[in-house]
C-alpha positions as CSV (number, residue, x, y, z in Angstrom):
1,M,-34.5,83.9,117.8
2,L,-32.4,85.1,121.0
3,Y,-33.8,87.4,123.3
4,G,-31.4,90.0,125.8
5,I,-31.1,92.1,128.3
6,M,-29.0,95.3,128.3
7,V,-25.9,94.9,131.0
8,G,-23.9,98.3,130.8
9,D,-23.4,98.4,126.6
10,R,-23.6,94.5,126.6
11,P,-26.5,92.1,125.6
12,A,-26.9,89.7,128.4
13,I,-28.3,86.5,126.5
14,V,-31.5,85.4,128.3
15,G,-32.3,82.2,126.0
16,E,-35.4,81.7,123.4
17,G,-38.3,83.0,124.3
18,E,-37.5,83.6,128.2
19,G,-38.6,87.1,127.3
20,G,-36.0,90.6,126.9
21,K,-35.7,91.4,123.3
22,P,-34.1,90.1,120.2
23,V,-31.1,89.9,119.9
24,V,-29.8,91.1,117.0
25,E,-25.9,90.2,115.7
26,S,-24.4,91.6,112.5
27,A,-21.8,90.2,109.6
28,K,-17.6,91.3,111.4
29,P,-17.0,92.8,108.3
30,E,-13.5,92.4,106.9
31,V,-10.3,93.9,109.2
32,P,-7.6,95.5,107.2
33,E,-3.7,95.1,108.5
34,G,-2.9,97.5,111.7
35,Y,-6.5,97.6,112.0
36,E,-8.9,95.7,114.4
37,A,-12.5,95.4,114.2
38,V,-14.6,95.9,117.6
39,D,-18.4,95.6,118.3
40,S,-21.1,97.5,119.6
41,W,-24.6,97.1,121.6
42,A,-27.5,99.2,121.2
43,D,-31.1,99.2,122.6
44,N,-33.8,101.3,119.4
45,G,-36.9,100.6,121.8
46,T,-37.9,97.2,120.0
47,E,-34.5,95.0,119.5
48,L,-30.9,94.5,120.6
49,R,-28.1,95.5,117.4
50,Q,-25.3,94.2,117.0
51,S,-23.1,96.9,115.0
52,W,-18.8,96.4,113.9
53,A,-15.9,99.6,113.7
54,L,-12.4,99.3,112.7
55,Q,-9.9,101.5,115.1
56,P,-6.6,100.8,114.3
57,V,-4.0,98.8,116.2
58,E,-1.4,102.0,117.4
59,G,-0.7,105.2,115.3
60,S,-2.3,108.3,115.4
61,A,-6.8,109.0,114.9
62,A,-4.7,111.4,111.6
63,E,-2.4,108.2,110.2
64,A,-4.8,105.9,110.8
65,A,-7.2,108.3,108.8
66,V,-5.2,108.6,105.5
67,A,-4.3,104.5,105.9
68,L,-7.4,103.8,105.2
69,A,-8.1,106.7,102.7
70,K,-5.3,105.0,100.7
71,M,-6.8,101.7,100.5
72,Q,-9.8,103.1,99.1
73,A,-7.7,104.8,96.6
74,T,-7.7,101.9,94.2
75,E,-11.3,102.1,94.3
76,L,-10.9,105.4,92.9
77,S,-11.7,106.3,89.2
78,D,-9.4,107.6,87.2
79,G,-11.0,110.6,87.5
80,D,-11.6,110.9,91.3
81,A,-8.0,109.7,91.8
82,V,-6.3,112.9,89.9
83,K,-7.7,114.5,92.5
84,V,-6.6,113.5,94.9
85,P,-2.8,112.6,94.0
86,A,-1.5,112.5,97.3
87,L,-2.7,109.0,98.1
88,Y,-0.8,107.3,95.9
89,D,2.9,107.0,96.9
90,E,6.2,108.3,94.2
91,W,6.7,106.1,92.0
92,S,10.0,103.5,92.1
93,G,12.7,101.8,90.3
94,D,14.2,100.7,93.1
95,G,12.6,96.8,92.1
96,V,9.0,97.3,93.5
97,E,6.3,94.7,91.6
98,Y,3.6,96.9,90.0
99,K,0.4,95.7,88.7
100,K,-1.6,96.5,85.9
101,V,-4.4,99.8,87.1
102,D,-1.2,100.4,90.4
103,R,-1.3,104.0,90.2
104,R,1.6,106.5,91.3
105,R,2.6,110.0,91.3
106,F,5.5,110.4,88.9
107,Q,7.4,114.7,88.9
108,G,4.4,116.7,89.4
109,T,1.5,114.1,87.5
110,L,-0.6,111.1,88.2
111,V,0.1,108.1,86.3
112,K,-0.9,104.2,85.9
113,C,0.5,101.1,85.2
114,L,-0.4,99.7,81.8
115,Q,1.1,96.2,82.1
116,D,2.3,94.1,85.3
117,H,6.2,94.7,85.5
118,T,8.6,94.9,88.2
119,S,10.7,98.7,87.9
120,Q,13.4,99.1,87.3
121,P,15.7,103.2,86.8
122,D,15.7,102.9,83.5
123,W,11.9,102.2,83.2
124,A,11.1,105.3,84.8
125,P,7.3,106.7,83.8
126,N,7.9,109.2,80.7
127,A,10.5,107.0,79.4
128,A,8.2,104.2,79.5
129,P,4.9,104.1,77.1
130,S,4.3,101.1,77.0
131,L,4.4,100.6,80.5
132,W,2.8,104.0,82.4
133,A,0.5,106.6,81.0
134,V,-0.3,110.2,82.9
135,I,-4.3,110.3,83.4
136,L,-5.7,113.6,82.0
137,P,-8.2,115.6,84.3
138,G,-11.8,114.7,82.4
139,Q,-11.1,111.1,82.2
140,D,-13.0,109.1,83.5
141,G,-16.8,108.8,81.6
142,S,-18.9,110.0,84.1
143,G,-19.6,113.1,82.2
144,V,-18.7,115.3,85.1
145,T,-15.2,115.5,85.5
146,V,-13.8,118.1,82.7
147,G,-10.4,118.9,82.0
148,I,-8.3,121.2,79.8
149,W,-7.9,118.9,76.9
150,E,-4.5,117.6,76.3
151,Q,-2.9,115.7,73.5
152,P,-3.4,111.9,74.3
153,G,-1.3,109.4,72.5
154,P,-2.7,105.7,72.2
155,E,-1.6,104.4,75.5
156,N,-4.2,107.3,77.8
157,A,-6.4,108.1,74.7
158,Y,-9.8,109.3,75.9
159,Q,-12.3,107.8,76.1
160,L,-16.3,107.4,76.0
161,G,-17.9,110.0,77.2
162,D,-15.1,112.3,78.9
163,Q,-15.3,115.6,78.8
164,V,-12.7,118.5,78.6
165,I,-12.5,122.3,77.8
166,H,-11.1,123.1,74.0
167,N,-10.4,126.5,72.6
168,G,-13.7,128.2,74.8
169,H,-16.4,125.1,74.5
170,L,-17.0,122.1,76.5
171,W,-16.4,118.5,73.6
172,E,-17.1,115.5,75.4
173,S,-15.9,112.1,73.5
174,D,-18.2,110.4,72.0
175,F,-15.8,107.1,70.9
176,D,-16.8,104.0,71.4
177,G,-12.9,103.5,71.3
178,D,-10.3,105.4,72.5
179,N,-10.1,108.9,71.2
180,V,-6.9,111.0,70.1
181,W,-8.6,113.2,67.7
182,E,-8.8,116.9,68.5
183,P,-11.9,118.6,69.5
184,G,-13.1,120.7,67.1
185,Q,-11.3,119.0,63.9
186,V,-12.7,117.3,61.0
187,G,-14.0,113.7,61.3
188,S,-13.1,113.8,65.3
189,H,-14.9,112.2,67.1
190,W,-15.9,114.9,70.1
191,V,-19.8,116.7,70.4
192,D,-19.6,120.5,70.9
193,K,-21.8,121.5,74.1
194,G,-21.1,124.8,74.2
195,E,-19.7,127.6,74.8
196,W,-18.0,127.3,78.6
197,D,-18.0,130.1,81.0
198,G,-14.9,129.5,82.5
199,G,-16.2,129.6,85.8
200,T,-16.9,125.5,88.1
201,S,-19.9,125.4,86.9
202,L,-21.1,123.1,83.8
203,P,-22.4,125.3,80.3
204,A,-26.9,124.2,80.1
205,A,-27.6,121.1,78.2
206,E,-28.8,121.3,74.6
């Protein structure tokens, strides 16, 4: 264990067992393009501890925040993604290489890529259902995000746990597969969770 004393905002290493406080280093984080990792040290009374922060190399703080948010947007669920569509770029037909589950904005909706391909003008999301699917509100299986039911196709069917509002009721999909049925119909795979109050809160659990 190394020991040190604080000199300004940096520790001065004094060796092993030579007085001072233990120096606790932390792993440097992965650094995305356009950022740099800057370390700092703090004396918490019993040890000198290192921490890291990501800072933009250039540009404004607002630009950096947007860039970082876009990087993190790839990890969002579909249900969360539809709440922040501005984080995703517009679809382009100019030979862009799209990967499966990439998400883009198209004609006011958020769509996700169903298979790897290189875009071209006649493969727009509304003309190529095998390549793109509209993300419908409520499609994240969390039981928290709720959307108005829309008739899906096989490429963007509802999944187990998705919740929707239809005909004044809250419905939850109980089908472990592609649910394309309308809630309330005979044989459909939806559980009626009760009347919807028209607000933002969920009906009380039964």
